[in-house]
C-alpha positions in Angstrom: -13.8 8.4 -6.6 -16.3 8.9 -9.5 -20.0 8.7 -9.0 -20.0 5.3 -10.7 -17.3 3.9 -8.4 -19.4 5.1 -5.5 -22.4 3.3 -6.9 -20.5 0.1 -7.3 -19.1 0.4 -3.7 -22.5 1.2 -2.3 -24.2 -1.7 -4.0 -21.4 -4.1 -3.0 -21.4 -3.0 0.6 -25.2 -3.1 1.0 -25.3 -6.6 -0.6 -22.6 -7.8 1.7 -24.4 -6.4 4.7 -27.6 -8.4 3.7 -29.8 -5.5 2.4 -33.0 -6.9 0.9 -32.4 -7.2 -2.9 -35.7 -5.3 -3.7 -34.7 -2.4 -1.5 -31.3 -2.2 -3.0 -32.7 -2.4 -6.5 -35.1 0.5 -5.7 -32.3 2.6 -4.2 -30.1 2.0 -7.2 -33.0 3.0 -9.5 -33.2 -0.2 -11.5 -36.3 -1.8 -12.9 -34.8 -5.3 -12.3 -32.5 -6.6 -9.6 -30.5 -8.5 -12.3 -29.2 -5.1 -13.5 -28.0 -4.2 -10.0 -26.5 -7.6 -9.4 -24.8 -8.0 -12.8 -23.4 -4.5 -13.3 -22.9 -3.1 -9.8 -22.4 -5.8 -7.1 -18.8 -6.9 -7.0 -17.4 -9.8 -4.9 -14.9 -8.3 -2.5 -11.7 -9.9 -1.3 -13.1 -10.0 2.2 -16.3 -11.8 1.0 -14.2 -14.4 -0.9 -12.1 -15.0 2.2 -15.1 -15.5 4.4 -16.8 -17.8 2.0 -13.6 -19.9 1.6 -13.3 -20.1 5.4 -16.9 -21.1 5.8 -16.7 -23.9 3.2 -13.4 -25.2 4.6 -14.8 -25.2 8.2 -17.7 -27.3 7.1 -15.4 -29.7 5.3 -13.3 -30.2 8.4 -16.4 -30.6 10.5 -17.6 -33.4 8.3 -20.7 -31.5 7.1 
């Protein structure tokens, strides 16, 4: 794993765990959160699955 792959993984995991975006931006060393969000945070397969299940659950509950 390269240092850049580690940074992507770290940013993605911390975002998924709900870390405050300003804290994450600061840890990543960026002036703006948009840089962290656009270039470093990926949408994992697990996150896609959970979001899909959440939306489908609401649909079947009539909400």
